[in-house]
VMD Tcl script that builds the backbone (N, CA, C; Angstrom):
set m [mol new atoms 189]
animate dup $m
set s [atomselect $m all]
$s set {name element resname resid chain x y z} {
  {N N MET 1 A 146.773 5.409 -75.049}
  {CA C MET 1 A 147.309 6.148 -76.339}
  {C C MET 1 A 146.123 6.914 -76.699}
  {N N SER 2 A 144.954 6.255 -76.777}
  {CA C SER 2 A 143.726 7.032 -77.167}
  {C C SER 2 A 143.521 8.108 -76.317}
  {N N ASN 3 A 143.730 8.322 -75.123}
  {CA C ASN 3 A 143.499 9.391 -74.256}
  {C C ASN 3 A 144.382 10.615 -74.654}
  {N N ASN 4 A 145.735 10.262 -75.103}
  {CA C ASN 4 A 146.652 11.424 -75.514}
  {C C ASN 4 A 145.968 12.011 -76.811}
  {N N LYS 5 A 145.648 11.204 -77.813}
  {CA C LYS 5 A 145.124 11.724 -78.987}
  {C C LYS 5 A 143.885 12.453 -78.714}
  {N N GLN 6 A 143.045 12.139 -77.980}
  {CA C GLN 6 A 141.677 12.726 -77.687}
  {C C GLN 6 A 142.084 14.113 -76.986}
  {N N ALA 7 A 143.216 14.093 -76.152}
  {CA C ALA 7 A 143.328 15.390 -75.311}
  {C C ALA 7 A 143.759 16.602 -76.289}
  {N N LYS 8 A 144.245 16.349 -77.403}
  {CA C LYS 8 A 144.782 17.384 -78.272}
  {C C LYS 8 A 143.466 18.068 -78.983}
  {N N TYR 9 A 142.411 17.437 -78.980}
  {CA C TYR 9 A 141.274 18.039 -79.721}
  {C C TYR 9 A 140.320 18.716 -78.562}
  {N N PRO 10 A 139.510 19.667 -79.146}
  {CA C PRO 10 A 138.551 20.443 -78.318}
  {C C PRO 10 A 137.372 19.425 -77.813}
  {N N PRO 11 A 136.624 19.872 -76.846}
  {CA C PRO 11 A 135.532 19.049 -76.530}
  {C C PRO 11 A 134.512 18.856 -77.460}
  {N N LEU 12 A 133.820 17.750 -77.578}
  {CA C LEU 12 A 132.988 17.284 -78.544}
  {C C LEU 12 A 131.715 18.500 -78.679}
  {N N ALA 13 A 131.439 18.857 -77.651}
  {CA C ALA 13 A 130.376 19.913 -77.781}
  {C C ALA 13 A 130.781 21.114 -78.343}
  {N N LEU 14 A 131.849 21.600 -78.170}
  {CA C LEU 14 A 132.439 22.717 -79.115}
  {C C LEU 14 A 132.477 22.369 -80.531}
  {N N ILE 15 A 133.139 21.270 -80.738}
  {CA C ILE 15 A 133.167 20.813 -82.214}
  {C C ILE 15 A 131.768 20.908 -82.787}
  {N N LYS 16 A 130.734 20.090 -82.181}
  {CA C LYS 16 A 129.265 20.199 -82.669}
  {C C LYS 16 A 128.912 21.724 -82.998}
  {N N THR 17 A 129.288 22.558 -82.154}
  {CA C THR 17 A 128.894 23.949 -82.269}
  {C C THR 17 A 129.376 24.535 -83.674}
  {N N TRP 18 A 130.728 24.182 -83.762}
  {CA C TRP 18 A 131.501 24.631 -85.022}
  {C C TRP 18 A 130.771 23.997 -86.268}
  {N N VAL 19 A 130.458 22.766 -86.159}
  {CA C VAL 19 A 129.699 21.940 -87.268}
  {C C VAL 19 A 128.306 22.804 -87.648}
  {N N TRP 20 A 127.663 23.038 -86.554}
  {CA C TRP 20 A 126.393 23.638 -86.558}
  {C C TRP 20 A 126.559 25.099 -87.305}
  {N N MET 21 A 127.652 25.817 -86.754}
  {CA C MET 21 A 127.783 27.079 -87.525}
  {C C MET 21 A 128.136 26.995 -88.884}
  {N N MET 22 A 128.828 26.050 -89.353}
  {CA C MET 22 A 129.241 25.806 -90.620}
  {C C MET 22 A 127.982 25.431 -91.534}
  {N N VAL 23 A 127.103 24.493 -91.053}
  {CA C VAL 23 A 126.098 23.933 -91.897}
  {C C VAL 23 A 124.715 24.631 -91.719}
  {N N GLU 24 A 124.406 25.054 -90.549}
  {CA C GLU 24 A 123.194 25.611 -90.351}
  {C C GLU 24 A 122.950 27.203 -90.405}
  {N N SER 25 A 124.102 27.964 -90.123}
  {CA C SER 25 A 123.855 29.359 -90.121}
  {C C SER 25 A 123.664 29.891 -91.433}
  {N N LYS 26 A 122.818 30.959 -91.482}
  {CA C LYS 26 A 122.475 31.594 -92.645}
  {C C LYS 26 A 123.619 32.757 -92.897}
  {N N GLU 27 A 124.428 33.024 -91.894}
  {CA C GLU 27 A 125.471 34.306 -92.147}
  {C C GLU 27 A 126.694 33.698 -92.685}
  {N N PRO 28 A 127.205 34.192 -93.666}
  {CA C PRO 28 A 128.346 33.621 -94.333}
  {C C PRO 28 A 129.655 33.727 -93.449}
  {N N GLN 29 A 129.733 34.783 -92.572}
  {CA C GLN 29 A 130.846 34.969 -91.621}
  {C C GLN 29 A 130.792 33.925 -90.678}
  {N N ILE 30 A 129.716 33.493 -90.196}
  {CA C ILE 30 A 129.633 32.528 -89.132}
  {C C ILE 30 A 129.936 31.154 -89.798}
  {N N ARG 31 A 129.449 30.953 -91.024}
  {CA C ARG 31 A 129.742 29.707 -91.659}
  {C C ARG 31 A 131.207 29.555 -91.806}
  {N N GLU 32 A 131.878 30.514 -92.296}
  {CA C GLU 32 A 133.347 30.597 -92.571}
  {C C GLU 32 A 134.097 30.381 -91.132}
  {N N LYS 33 A 133.534 30.981 -90.089}
  {CA C LYS 33 A 134.348 30.864 -88.764}
  {C C LYS 33 A 134.176 29.518 -88.292}
  {N N GLY 34 A 133.045 28.814 -88.478}
  {CA C GLY 34 A 132.912 27.359 -87.946}
  {C C GLY 34 A 133.861 26.492 -88.913}
  {N N ARG 35 A 133.979 26.672 -90.109}
  {CA C ARG 35 A 134.817 26.081 -91.000}
  {C C ARG 35 A 136.259 26.221 -90.600}
  {N N SER 36 A 136.629 27.525 -90.326}
  {CA C SER 36 A 137.952 27.850 -89.928}
  {C C SER 36 A 138.255 27.131 -88.726}
  {N N ASN 37 A 137.499 27.249 -87.782}
  {CA C ASN 37 A 137.846 26.562 -86.450}
  {C C ASN 37 A 138.029 25.172 -86.404}
  {N N LEU 38 A 137.257 24.389 -87.382}
  {CA C LEU 38 A 137.449 22.999 -87.563}
  {C C LEU 38 A 138.697 22.643 -88.099}
  {N N ILE 39 A 139.055 23.483 -89.233}
  {CA C ILE 39 A 140.256 23.208 -89.901}
  {C C ILE 39 A 141.546 23.520 -89.062}
  {N N ASN 40 A 141.361 24.590 -88.354}
  {CA C ASN 40 A 142.445 24.975 -87.268}
  {C C ASN 40 A 142.717 23.872 -86.306}
  {N N ALA 41 A 141.635 23.255 -85.712}
  {CA C ALA 41 A 141.700 22.289 -84.797}
  {C C ALA 41 A 142.187 20.751 -85.321}
  {N N PHE 42 A 141.861 20.500 -86.603}
  {CA C PHE 42 A 141.979 19.175 -87.077}
  {C C PHE 42 A 142.874 19.114 -88.270}
  {N N GLY 43 A 143.237 20.276 -88.785}
  {CA C GLY 43 A 144.157 20.233 -89.939}
  {C C GLY 43 A 143.284 20.284 -91.364}
  {N N SER 44 A 142.231 19.683 -91.263}
  {CA C SER 44 A 141.375 19.451 -92.505}
  {C C SER 44 A 139.851 19.093 -92.030}
  {N N LEU 45 A 138.965 19.392 -92.922}
  {CA C LEU 45 A 137.624 19.072 -92.793}
  {C C LEU 45 A 137.633 17.475 -92.694}
  {N N ALA 46 A 138.043 16.811 -93.682}
  {CA C ALA 46 A 138.098 15.310 -93.606}
  {C C ALA 46 A 138.616 14.686 -92.174}
  {N N ASN 47 A 139.658 15.461 -91.554}
  {CA C ASN 47 A 140.154 14.754 -90.332}
  {C C ASN 47 A 138.995 15.022 -89.258}
  {N N ALA 48 A 138.520 16.309 -89.414}
  {CA C ALA 48 A 137.235 16.652 -88.423}
  {C C ALA 48 A 136.084 15.600 -88.587}
  {N N ASN 49 A 135.928 15.181 -89.766}
  {CA C ASN 49 A 134.693 14.370 -90.049}
  {C C ASN 49 A 135.001 12.930 -89.477}
  {N N THR 50 A 136.332 12.549 -89.792}
  {CA C THR 50 A 136.748 11.126 -89.267}
  {C C THR 50 A 136.615 11.180 -87.774}
  {N N TYR 51 A 137.045 12.068 -87.140}
  {CA C TYR 51 A 136.934 12.214 -85.632}
  {C C TYR 51 A 135.591 12.330 -85.015}
  {N N ILE 52 A 134.764 13.111 -85.674}
  {CA C ILE 52 A 133.428 13.129 -85.284}
  {C C ILE 52 A 132.821 11.871 -85.385}
  {N N SER 53 A 132.900 11.248 -86.427}
  {CA C SER 53 A 132.347 9.855 -86.714}
  {C C SER 53 A 132.865 8.918 -85.835}
  {N N GLU 54 A 134.098 8.895 -85.559}
  {CA C GLU 54 A 134.580 8.028 -84.355}
  {C C GLU 54 A 133.968 8.152 -83.013}
  {N N GLN 55 A 133.741 9.562 -82.752}
  {CA C GLN 55 A 133.176 9.867 -81.435}
  {C C GLN 55 A 131.711 9.542 -81.415}
  {N N LEU 56 A 131.125 9.659 -82.405}
  {CA C LEU 56 A 129.639 9.319 -82.460}
  {C C LEU 56 A 129.362 7.730 -82.327}
  {N N LYS 57 A 130.427 7.132 -83.013}
  {CA C LYS 57 A 130.256 5.495 -82.816}
  {C C LYS 57 A 130.508 5.110 -81.566}
  {N N GLN 58 A 131.488 5.830 -80.786}
  {CA C GLN 58 A 131.751 5.359 -79.468}
  {C C GLN 58 A 130.648 5.517 -78.471}
  {N N SER 59 A 129.957 6.757 -78.622}
  {CA C SER 59 A 128.848 7.074 -77.911}
  {C C SER 59 A 127.642 6.325 -78.112}
  {N N GLU 60 A 127.517 5.832 -79.353}
  {CA C GLU 60 A 126.403 4.816 -79.585}
  {C C GLU 60 A 126.525 3.607 -78.959}
  {N N SER 61 A 127.863 3.043 -78.994}
  {CA C SER 61 A 128.254 1.804 -78.241}
  {C C SER 61 A 128.098 1.815 -76.878}
  {N N VAL 62 A 128.119 3.153 -76.204}
  {CA C VAL 62 A 128.040 3.216 -74.810}
  {C C VAL 62 A 126.632 3.169 -74.355}
  {N N GLU 63 A 125.818 3.817 -75.153}
  {CA C GLU 63 A 124.339 3.773 -74.738}
  {C C GLU 63 A 123.711 2.547 -75.104}
}
mol reanalyze $m
mol bondsrecalc $m
mol representation Tube
mol addrep $m
């Protein structure tokens, strides 16, 4: 079941790029595009944050 849930989300590298765009960019248009991409993919920033946190926990437990 986990694989089905994971399959509907973009790759983690792309998600990290969107987060970078939203947080680090000095350009308002780029910040908004990153935010918009995350909301479109996850439905809300809270859902995106939850997913990213889960993925980071999983990658830490593997290493």
